[in-house]
mmCIF file of the N, C-alpha and C atoms, coordinates in Angstrom:
data_MODEL
# 
_entry.id   MODEL 
# 
loop_
_atom_site.group_PDB 
_atom_site.id 
_atom_site.type_symbol 
_atom_site.label_atom_id 
_atom_site.label_alt_id 
_atom_site.label_comp_id 
_atom_site.label_asym_id 
_atom_site.label_entity_id 
_atom_site.label_seq_id 
_atom_site.pdbx_PDB_ins_code 
_atom_site.Cartn_x 
_atom_site.Cartn_y 
_atom_site.Cartn_z 
_atom_site.occupancy 
_atom_site.B_iso_or_equiv 
_atom_site.pdbx_formal_charge 
_atom_site.auth_seq_id 
_atom_site.auth_comp_id 
_atom_site.auth_asym_id 
_atom_site.auth_atom_id 
_atom_site.pdbx_PDB_model_num 
ATOM 1   N N  . UNK A 1 1  ? -74.128 1.919  17.006 1.00 0.00 ? 1  UNK A N  1 
ATOM 2   C CA . UNK A 1 1  ? -74.053 1.941  18.463 1.00 0.00 ? 1  UNK A CA 1 
ATOM 3   C C  . UNK A 1 1  ? -72.148 1.938  18.816 1.00 0.00 ? 1  UNK A C  1 
ATOM 4   N N  . UNK A 1 2  ? -71.735 2.795  19.530 1.00 0.00 ? 2  UNK A N  1 
ATOM 5   C CA . UNK A 1 2  ? -70.326 3.046  19.976 1.00 0.00 ? 2  UNK A CA 1 
ATOM 6   C C  . UNK A 1 2  ? -70.016 2.559  21.797 1.00 0.00 ? 2  UNK A C  1 
ATOM 7   N N  . UNK A 1 3  ? -68.724 2.065  21.883 1.00 0.00 ? 3  UNK A N  1 
ATOM 8   C CA . UNK A 1 3  ? -68.563 1.714  23.208 1.00 0.00 ? 3  UNK A CA 1 
ATOM 9   C C  . UNK A 1 3  ? -68.376 2.674  23.891 1.00 0.00 ? 3  UNK A C  1 
ATOM 10  N N  . UNK A 1 4  ? -68.967 2.148  25.545 1.00 0.00 ? 4  UNK A N  1 
ATOM 11  C CA . UNK A 1 4  ? -68.621 3.399  26.034 1.00 0.00 ? 4  UNK A CA 1 
ATOM 12  C C  . UNK A 1 4  ? -67.257 3.912  26.795 1.00 0.00 ? 4  UNK A C  1 
ATOM 13  N N  . UNK A 1 5  ? -66.993 5.160  26.740 1.00 0.00 ? 5  UNK A N  1 
ATOM 14  C CA . UNK A 1 5  ? -65.819 5.489  27.312 1.00 0.00 ? 5  UNK A CA 1 
ATOM 15  C C  . UNK A 1 5  ? -65.559 4.785  28.044 1.00 0.00 ? 5  UNK A C  1 
ATOM 16  N N  . UNK A 1 6  ? -63.943 4.717  28.434 1.00 0.00 ? 6  UNK A N  1 
ATOM 17  C CA . UNK A 1 6  ? -63.310 4.232  29.857 1.00 0.00 ? 6  UNK A CA 1 
ATOM 18  C C  . UNK A 1 6  ? -62.994 5.288  30.369 1.00 0.00 ? 6  UNK A C  1 
ATOM 19  N N  . UNK A 1 7  ? -62.614 5.490  31.716 1.00 0.00 ? 7  UNK A N  1 
ATOM 20  C CA . UNK A 1 7  ? -62.194 6.921  32.388 1.00 0.00 ? 7  UNK A CA 1 
ATOM 21  C C  . UNK A 1 7  ? -60.612 6.040  32.599 1.00 0.00 ? 7  UNK A C  1 
ATOM 22  N N  . UNK A 1 8  ? -59.820 7.398  32.290 1.00 0.00 ? 8  UNK A N  1 
ATOM 23  C CA . UNK A 1 8  ? -58.243 6.900  32.186 1.00 0.00 ? 8  UNK A CA 1 
ATOM 24  C C  . UNK A 1 8  ? -57.456 6.806  33.792 1.00 0.00 ? 8  UNK A C  1 
ATOM 25  N N  . UNK A 1 9  ? -58.529 7.172  34.821 1.00 0.00 ? 9  UNK A N  1 
ATOM 26  C CA . UNK A 1 9  ? -57.694 7.245  36.430 1.00 0.00 ? 9  UNK A CA 1 
ATOM 27  C C  . UNK A 1 9  ? -59.342 6.883  36.858 1.00 0.00 ? 9  UNK A C  1 
ATOM 28  N N  . UNK A 1 10 ? -58.706 6.595  38.257 1.00 0.00 ? 10 UNK A N  1 
ATOM 29  C CA . UNK A 1 10 ? -59.738 6.691  39.406 1.00 0.00 ? 10 UNK A CA 1 
ATOM 30  C C  . UNK A 1 10 ? -59.620 8.031  40.207 1.00 0.00 ? 10 UNK A C  1 
ATOM 31  N N  . UNK A 1 11 ? -61.188 8.587  40.242 1.00 0.00 ? 11 UNK A N  1 
ATOM 32  C CA . UNK A 1 11 ? -60.957 9.832  40.803 1.00 0.00 ? 11 UNK A CA 1 
ATOM 33  C C  . UNK A 1 11 ? -61.146 9.981  42.455 1.00 0.00 ? 11 UNK A C  1 
ATOM 34  N N  . UNK A 1 12 ? -60.731 9.120  43.084 1.00 0.00 ? 12 UNK A N  1 
ATOM 35  C CA . UNK A 1 12 ? -60.308 8.819  44.504 1.00 0.00 ? 12 UNK A CA 1 
ATOM 36  C C  . UNK A 1 12 ? -58.652 8.768  44.756 1.00 0.00 ? 12 UNK A C  1 
ATOM 37  N N  . UNK A 1 13 ? -58.111 7.824  44.633 1.00 0.00 ? 13 UNK A N  1 
ATOM 38  C CA . UNK A 1 13 ? -56.620 7.633  43.943 1.00 0.00 ? 13 UNK A CA 1 
ATOM 39  C C  . UNK A 1 13 ? -55.551 7.930  43.271 1.00 0.00 ? 13 UNK A C  1 
ATOM 40  N N  . UNK A 1 14 ? -56.259 8.223  41.653 1.00 0.00 ? 14 UNK A N  1 
ATOM 41  C CA . UNK A 1 14 ? -55.884 8.523  40.668 1.00 0.00 ? 14 UNK A CA 1 
ATOM 42  C C  . UNK A 1 14 ? -54.678 7.011  40.138 1.00 0.00 ? 14 UNK A C  1 
ATOM 43  N N  . UNK A 1 15 ? -55.298 6.289  40.792 1.00 0.00 ? 15 UNK A N  1 
ATOM 44  C CA . UNK A 1 15 ? -54.359 5.087  40.012 1.00 0.00 ? 15 UNK A CA 1 
ATOM 45  C C  . UNK A 1 15 ? -55.068 4.815  38.632 1.00 0.00 ? 15 UNK A C  1 
ATOM 46  N N  . UNK A 1 16 ? -54.420 4.358  37.859 1.00 0.00 ? 16 UNK A N  1 
ATOM 47  C CA . UNK A 1 16 ? -54.787 3.948  36.422 1.00 0.00 ? 16 UNK A CA 1 
ATOM 48  C C  . UNK A 1 16 ? -55.219 2.374  35.711 1.00 0.00 ? 16 UNK A C  1 
ATOM 49  N N  . UNK A 1 17 ? -54.832 1.783  37.272 1.00 0.00 ? 17 UNK A N  1 
ATOM 50  C CA . UNK A 1 17 ? -55.497 -0.093 36.675 1.00 0.00 ? 17 UNK A CA 1 
ATOM 51  C C  . UNK A 1 17 ? -56.913 0.136  37.191 1.00 0.00 ? 17 UNK A C  1 
ATOM 52  N N  . UNK A 1 18 ? -57.787 0.174  36.198 1.00 0.00 ? 18 UNK A N  1 
ATOM 53  C CA . UNK A 1 18 ? -59.174 0.211  36.145 1.00 0.00 ? 18 UNK A CA 1 
ATOM 54  C C  . UNK A 1 18 ? -59.836 -1.037 35.650 1.00 0.00 ? 18 UNK A C  1 
ATOM 55  N N  . UNK A 1 19 ? -60.712 -1.664 36.128 1.00 0.00 ? 19 UNK A N  1 
ATOM 56  C CA . UNK A 1 19 ? -61.193 -2.894 35.107 1.00 0.00 ? 19 UNK A CA 1 
ATOM 57  C C  . UNK A 1 19 ? -62.523 -2.491 35.464 1.00 0.00 ? 19 UNK A C  1 
ATOM 58  N N  . UNK A 1 20 ? -63.196 -3.240 34.256 1.00 0.00 ? 20 UNK A N  1 
ATOM 59  C CA . UNK A 1 20 ? -64.942 -3.094 34.694 1.00 0.00 ? 20 UNK A CA 1 
ATOM 60  C C  . UNK A 1 20 ? -65.429 -3.825 35.690 1.00 0.00 ? 20 UNK A C  1 
ATOM 61  N N  . UNK A 1 21 ? -66.296 -3.294 36.312 1.00 0.00 ? 21 UNK A N  1 
ATOM 62  C CA . UNK A 1 21 ? -66.931 -4.002 37.133 1.00 0.00 ? 21 UNK A CA 1 
ATOM 63  C C  . UNK A 1 21 ? -68.325 -4.928 37.044 1.00 0.00 ? 21 UNK A C  1 
ATOM 64  N N  . UNK A 1 22 ? -68.156 -6.429 37.055 1.00 0.00 ? 22 UNK A N  1 
ATOM 65  C CA . UNK A 1 22 ? -69.161 -7.103 36.272 1.00 0.00 ? 22 UNK A CA 1 
ATOM 66  C C  . UNK A 1 22 ? -70.397 -6.953 37.226 1.00 0.00 ? 22 UNK A C  1 
ATOM 67  N N  . UNK A 1 23 ? -70.589 -6.855 38.661 1.00 0.00 ? 23 UNK A N  1 
ATOM 68  C CA . UNK A 1 23 ? -71.721 -6.537 39.062 1.00 0.00 ? 23 UNK A CA 1 
ATOM 69  C C  . UNK A 1 23 ? -72.650 -5.573 39.051 1.00 0.00 ? 23 UNK A C  1 
ATOM 70  N N  . UNK A 1 24 ? -71.748 -4.389 38.724 1.00 0.00 ? 24 UNK A N  1 
ATOM 71  C CA . UNK A 1 24 ? -72.465 -3.285 38.614 1.00 0.00 ? 24 UNK A CA 1 
ATOM 72  C C  . UNK A 1 24 ? -72.694 -2.755 36.997 1.00 0.00 ? 24 UNK A C  1 
ATOM 73  N N  . UNK A 1 25 ? -73.571 -2.493 36.165 1.00 0.00 ? 25 UNK A N  1 
ATOM 74  C CA . UNK A 1 25 ? -73.706 -2.124 34.794 1.00 0.00 ? 25 UNK A CA 1 
ATOM 75  C C  . UNK A 1 25 ? -72.870 -1.046 35.034 1.00 0.00 ? 25 UNK A C  1 
ATOM 76  N N  . UNK A 1 26 ? -71.719 -0.714 33.983 1.00 0.00 ? 26 UNK A N  1 
ATOM 77  C CA . UNK A 1 26 ? -71.523 0.601  33.245 1.00 0.00 ? 26 UNK A CA 1 
ATOM 78  C C  . UNK A 1 26 ? -70.643 1.284  35.329 1.00 0.00 ? 26 UNK A C  1 
ATOM 79  N N  . UNK A 1 27 ? -69.962 0.092  35.988 1.00 0.00 ? 27 UNK A N  1 
ATOM 80  C CA . UNK A 1 27 ? -69.092 1.067  37.093 1.00 0.00 ? 27 UNK A CA 1 
ATOM 81  C C  . UNK A 1 27 ? -67.869 0.212  36.723 1.00 0.00 ? 27 UNK A C  1 
ATOM 82  N N  . UNK A 1 28 ? -66.615 0.960  37.199 1.00 0.00 ? 28 UNK A N  1 
ATOM 83  C CA . UNK A 1 28 ? -65.207 0.300  37.007 1.00 0.00 ? 28 UNK A CA 1 
ATOM 84  C C  . UNK A 1 28 ? -64.753 0.399  38.797 1.00 0.00 ? 28 UNK A C  1 
ATOM 85  N N  . UNK A 1 29 ? -63.884 -0.833 38.700 1.00 0.00 ? 29 UNK A N  1 
ATOM 86  C CA . UNK A 1 29 ? -63.016 -1.010 39.618 1.00 0.00 ? 29 UNK A CA 1 
ATOM 87  C C  . UNK A 1 29 ? -61.928 -0.451 39.643 1.00 0.00 ? 29 UNK A C  1 
ATOM 88  N N  . UNK A 1 30 ? -61.533 0.099  40.659 1.00 0.00 ? 30 UNK A N  1 
ATOM 89  C CA . UNK A 1 30 ? -59.912 0.712  40.916 1.00 0.00 ? 30 UNK A CA 1 
ATOM 90  C C  . UNK A 1 30 ? -59.028 -0.622 41.564 1.00 0.00 ? 30 UNK A C  1 
ATOM 91  N N  . UNK A 1 31 ? -57.812 -1.448 41.095 1.00 0.00 ? 31 UNK A N  1 
ATOM 92  C CA . UNK A 1 31 ? -57.199 -1.899 42.181 1.00 0.00 ? 31 UNK A CA 1 
ATOM 93  C C  . UNK A 1 31 ? -56.526 -1.436 42.839 1.00 0.00 ? 31 UNK A C  1 
ATOM 94  N N  . UNK A 1 32 ? -56.567 -0.309 42.944 1.00 0.00 ? 32 UNK A N  1 
ATOM 95  C CA . UNK A 1 32 ? -55.247 0.406  43.936 1.00 0.00 ? 32 UNK A CA 1 
ATOM 96  C C  . UNK A 1 32 ? -56.109 0.892  45.096 1.00 0.00 ? 32 UNK A C  1 
ATOM 97  N N  . UNK A 1 33 ? -57.125 1.580  45.200 1.00 0.00 ? 33 UNK A N  1 
ATOM 98  C CA . UNK A 1 33 ? -57.945 1.674  46.289 1.00 0.00 ? 33 UNK A CA 1 
ATOM 99  C C  . UNK A 1 33 ? -59.457 0.512  46.816 1.00 0.00 ? 33 UNK A C  1 
ATOM 100 N N  . UNK A 1 34 ? -59.556 -0.167 45.765 1.00 0.00 ? 34 UNK A N  1 
ATOM 101 C CA . UNK A 1 34 ? -60.599 -0.879 45.552 1.00 0.00 ? 34 UNK A CA 1 
ATOM 102 C C  . UNK A 1 34 ? -61.857 -0.545 45.887 1.00 0.00 ? 34 UNK A C  1 
ATOM 103 N N  . UNK A 1 35 ? -61.850 0.651  45.308 1.00 0.00 ? 35 UNK A N  1 
ATOM 104 C CA . UNK A 1 35 ? -63.247 1.556  45.133 1.00 0.00 ? 35 UNK A CA 1 
ATOM 105 C C  . UNK A 1 35 ? -63.763 1.009  43.997 1.00 0.00 ? 35 UNK A C  1 
ATOM 106 N N  . UNK A 1 36 ? -65.434 0.877  43.584 1.00 0.00 ? 36 UNK A N  1 
ATOM 107 C CA . UNK A 1 36 ? -66.284 0.772  42.692 1.00 0.00 ? 36 UNK A CA 1 
ATOM 108 C C  . UNK A 1 36 ? -66.990 2.401  42.556 1.00 0.00 ? 36 UNK A C  1 
ATOM 109 N N  . UNK A 1 37 ? -66.903 2.373  41.469 1.00 0.00 ? 37 UNK A N  1 
ATOM 110 C CA . UNK A 1 37 ? -67.370 3.890  40.643 1.00 0.00 ? 37 UNK A CA 1 
ATOM 111 C C  . UNK A 1 37 ? -67.912 3.944  39.284 1.00 0.00 ? 37 UNK A C  1 
ATOM 112 N N  . UNK A 1 38 ? -68.712 4.622  39.083 1.00 0.00 ? 38 UNK A N  1 
ATOM 113 C CA . UNK A 1 38 ? -69.316 5.288  37.931 1.00 0.00 ? 38 UNK A CA 1 
ATOM 114 C C  . UNK A 1 38 ? -69.187 6.365  37.336 1.00 0.00 ? 38 UNK A C  1 
ATOM 115 N N  . UNK A 1 39 ? -69.192 6.528  36.253 1.00 0.00 ? 39 UNK A N  1 
ATOM 116 C CA . UNK A 1 39 ? -68.634 8.121  35.537 1.00 0.00 ? 39 UNK A CA 1 
ATOM 117 C C  . UNK A 1 39 ? -70.204 7.875  34.646 1.00 0.00 ? 39 UNK A C  1 
ATOM 118 N N  . UNK A 1 40 ? -71.061 9.274  34.994 1.00 0.00 ? 40 UNK A N  1 
ATOM 119 C CA . UNK A 1 40 ? -72.060 9.464  34.439 1.00 0.00 ? 40 UNK A CA 1 
ATOM 120 C C  . UNK A 1 40 ? -72.185 10.979 33.677 1.00 0.00 ? 40 UNK A C  1 
ATOM 121 N N  . UNK A 1 41 ? -72.575 10.759 32.633 1.00 0.00 ? 41 UNK A N  1 
ATOM 122 C CA . UNK A 1 41 ? -72.504 12.188 31.576 1.00 0.00 ? 41 UNK A CA 1 
ATOM 123 C C  . UNK A 1 41 ? -74.336 12.630 32.058 1.00 0.00 ? 41 UNK A C  1 
ATOM 124 N N  . UNK A 1 42 ? -73.847 13.992 32.806 1.00 0.00 ? 42 UNK A N  1 
ATOM 125 C CA . UNK A 1 42 ? -75.518 15.226 32.774 1.00 0.00 ? 42 UNK A CA 1 
ATOM 126 C C  . UNK A 1 42 ? -75.929 15.407 31.975 1.00 0.00 ? 42 UNK A C  1 
ATOM 127 N N  . UNK A 1 43 ? -75.422 16.548 31.115 1.00 0.00 ? 43 UNK A N  1 
ATOM 128 C CA . UNK A 1 43 ? -75.761 17.267 29.823 1.00 0.00 ? 43 UNK A CA 1 
ATOM 129 C C  . UNK A 1 43 ? -74.718 18.243 29.678 1.00 0.00 ? 43 UNK A C  1 
ATOM 130 N N  . UNK A 1 44 ? -74.937 18.839 28.747 1.00 0.00 ? 44 UNK A N  1 
ATOM 131 C CA . UNK A 1 44 ? -74.482 20.357 28.551 1.00 0.00 ? 44 UNK A CA 1 
ATOM 132 C C  . UNK A 1 44 ? -74.719 21.435 29.213 1.00 0.00 ? 44 UNK A C  1 
ATOM 133 N N  . UNK A 1 45 ? -74.250 22.591 29.614 1.00 0.00 ? 45 UNK A N  1 
ATOM 134 C CA . UNK A 1 45 ? -74.428 23.678 29.983 1.00 0.00 ? 45 UNK A CA 1 
ATOM 135 C C  . UNK A 1 45 ? -74.070 25.018 29.638 1.00 0.00 ? 45 UNK A C  1 
ATOM 136 N N  . UNK A 1 46 ? -75.116 24.999 28.503 1.00 0.00 ? 46 UNK A N  1 
ATOM 137 C CA . UNK A 1 46 ? -74.986 26.378 27.572 1.00 0.00 ? 46 UNK A CA 1 
ATOM 138 C C  . UNK A 1 46 ? -75.613 27.522 28.244 1.00 0.00 ? 46 UNK A C  1 
ATOM 139 N N  . UNK A 1 47 ? -74.574 28.724 28.234 1.00 0.00 ? 47 UNK A N  1 
ATOM 140 C CA . UNK A 1 47 ? -74.876 29.959 29.109 1.00 0.00 ? 47 UNK A CA 1 
ATOM 141 C C  . UNK A 1 47 ? -75.836 30.865 28.363 1.00 0.00 ? 47 UNK A C  1 
ATOM 142 N N  . UNK A 1 48 ? -76.890 31.214 28.784 1.00 0.00 ? 48 UNK A N  1 
ATOM 143 C CA . UNK A 1 48 ? -78.015 32.209 28.024 1.00 0.00 ? 48 UNK A CA 1 
ATOM 144 C C  . UNK A 1 48 ? -77.412 33.538 27.846 1.00 0.00 ? 48 UNK A C  1 
ATOM 145 N N  . UNK A 1 49 ? -77.620 33.612 26.556 1.00 0.00 ? 49 UNK A N  1 
ATOM 146 C CA . UNK A 1 49 ? -76.925 35.143 26.653 1.00 0.00 ? 49 UNK A CA 1 
ATOM 147 C C  . UNK A 1 49 ? -78.273 36.033 26.016 1.00 0.00 ? 49 UNK A C  1 
ATOM 148 N N  . UNK A 1 50 ? -78.242 37.268 26.493 1.00 0.00 ? 50 UNK A N  1 
ATOM 149 C CA . UNK A 1 50 ? -79.248 38.615 26.306 1.00 0.00 ? 50 UNK A CA 1 
ATOM 150 C C  . UNK A 1 50 ? -78.746 39.527 25.201 1.00 0.00 ? 50 UNK A C  1 
ATOM 151 N N  . UNK A 1 51 ? -79.043 38.659 24.104 1.00 0.00 ? 51 UNK A N  1 
ATOM 152 C CA . UNK A 1 51 ? -78.617 39.534 22.770 1.00 0.00 ? 51 UNK A CA 1 
ATOM 153 C C  . UNK A 1 51 ? -79.380 40.463 22.388 1.00 0.00 ? 51 UNK A C  1 
ATOM 154 N N  . UNK A 1 52 ? -79.158 41.398 22.288 1.00 0.00 ? 52 UNK A N  1 
ATOM 155 C CA . UNK A 1 52 ? -80.088 42.630 21.475 1.00 0.00 ? 52 UNK A CA 1 
ATOM 156 C C  . UNK A 1 52 ? -79.894 42.806 19.950 1.00 0.00 ? 52 UNK A C  1 
ATOM 157 N N  . UNK A 1 53 ? -80.929 42.507 19.082 1.00 0.00 ? 53 UNK A N  1 
ATOM 158 C CA . UNK A 1 53 ? -80.915 42.334 17.740 1.00 0.00 ? 53 UNK A CA 1 
ATOM 159 C C  . UNK A 1 53 ? -81.123 43.788 17.071 1.00 0.00 ? 53 UNK A C  1 
ATOM 160 N N  . UNK A 1 54 ? -80.647 44.320 16.117 1.00 0.00 ? 54 UNK A N  1 
ATOM 161 C CA . UNK A 1 54 ? -80.631 45.593 15.446 1.00 0.00 ? 54 UNK A CA 1 
ATOM 162 C C  . UNK A 1 54 ? -80.422 46.768 16.307 1.00 0.00 ? 54 UNK A C  1 
ATOM 163 N N  . UNK A 1 55 ? -80.441 47.774 15.558 1.00 0.00 ? 55 UNK A N  1 
ATOM 164 C CA . UNK A 1 55 ? -79.361 48.968 16.048 1.00 0.00 ? 55 UNK A CA 1 
ATOM 165 C C  . UNK A 1 55 ? -80.796 49.896 16.613 1.00 0.00 ? 55 UNK A C  1 
# 
């Protein structure tokens, strides 16, 4: 199992000083704006294609 990926900046103020939030699993504390947020991977969006096979 790999470590979770860390966000590089706060999505609200852009500050880069982020720390793991101990009270909420998977959450991050921005020391600039004091917001606590989490980032979640939802999935992949694969476009559907209408391929025609053969001539």
